[in-house]
C-alpha positions in Angstrom: 61.1 -24.1 -69.2 63.5 -21.1 -69.3 63.7 -18.5 -66.6 62.9 -15.8 -69.1 59.7 -17.5 -70.1 58.6 -18.1 -66.5 59.5 -14.6 -65.4 57.9 -12.7 -68.3 54.8 -14.8 -68.3 54.4 -14.4 -64.6 54.8 -10.7 -64.8 52.2 -10.4 -67.6 49.8 -12.6 -65.7 50.3 -10.5 -62.5 49.7 -7.2 -64.4 46.6 -8.4 -66.2 45.3 -10.2 -63.1 45.7 -7.1 -61.0 43.8 -5.1 -63.6 41.1 -7.7 -63.8 40.6 -7.5 -60.0 40.2 -3.7 -60.1 37.6 -4.1 -62.9 35.7 -6.9 -61.2 35.5 -5.5 -57.7 33.9 -2.2 -59.0 36.9 0.0 -58.3 36.3 3.6 -59.3 39.3 3.9 -61.7 38.0 1.6 -64.4 34.6 3.3 -64.2 36.0 6.8 -64.7 38.1 5.4 -67.6 35.0 4.0 -69.2 33.2 7.3 -68.7 36.1 9.2 -70.3 36.1 6.8 -73.3 32.3 6.9 -73.7 31.9 3.2 -72.8 28.8 2.4 -70.8 29.7 1.3 -67.2 27.8 -1.9 -67.7 30.7 -3.2 -69.9 33.3 -2.7 -67.1 32.7 -6.2 -65.7 32.9 -7.6 -69.2 36.3 -6.0 -69.7 37.4 -7.3 -66.4 36.3 -10.8 -67.3 38.3 -10.6 -70.5 41.3 -9.6 -68.5 40.7 -12.4 -66.0 40.3 -15.0 -68.9 43.6 -13.7 -70.3 45.3 -14.1 -66.9 44.0 -17.7 -66.5 45.1 -18.5 -70.1 48.6 -17.2 -69.5 48.9 -19.3 -66.3 47.4 -22.3 -68.2 50.1 -21.8 -70.8 52.7 -23.2 -68.4 50.9 -26.6 -68.8 49.5 -26.2 -72.3 51.7 -23.8 -74.3 49.1 -23.2 -77.0 46.6 -21.9 -74.4 49.2 -19.4 -73.2 49.9 -18.3 -76.7 46.3 -17.8 -77.5 45.7 -15.9 -74.3 48.7 -13.6 -75.0 47.3 -13.0 -78.5 43.9 -12.1 -77.1 45.5 -9.7 -74.6 47.5 -8.1 -77.3 44.3 -7.4 -79.2 42.6 -6.2 -76.0 45.4 -3.7 -75.2 45.6 -2.4 -78.8 41.9 -1.7 -78.5 42.4 0.0 -75.2 45.1 2.3 -76.7 42.9 3.1 -79.7 40.0 3.9 -77.3 42.2 6.4 -75.5 43.5 8.0 -78.7 39.9 8.2 -80.1 38.8 10.5 -77.4 42.0 12.6 -77.5 43.6 11.1 -74.4 47.4 10.8 -74.6 47.6 8.9 -71.4 48.5 5.6 -73.0 51.6 4.6 -71.1 49.8 2.1 -69.0 48.2 0.4 -72.0 51.6 0.4 -73.8 53.2 -1.3 -70.7 50.5 -3.9 -70.6 50.7 -4.4 -74.3 54.5 -4.8 -74.1 54.3 -7.5 -71.4 51.7 -9.4 -73.4 53.8 -9.2 -76.6 56.8 -10.3 -74.6 54.9 -13.3 -73.1 53.9 -14.3 -76.6 57.4 -14.0 -78.0 59.1 -16.0 -75.3 56.4 -18.7 -75.5 56.8 -19.0 -79.2 60.6 -19.0 -78.9 60.7 -21.9 -76.4 
């Protein structure tokens, strides 16, 4: 395993895992984001579960590369959807989504390259 693969995948897993925790513990930030986007609050734990599944998948990718690649692909779709949700309501505060998207893309690229 290359150092780049380990580092990038670990950073992506840390970012998505941190976000998953905030969504799953009921932190106020994800709830206000859901309100702003017109998403019912009952879906916040579902979104957190998707992030958690992506995090576990990235970590599992160290043992089974295909799982990591599929998880990275799922996270890419998730963050594209998040960016679209922001733009749909006129929010231009997408830098966080872009950073999360970029780390997921990078994790997929280094996984496919190794």
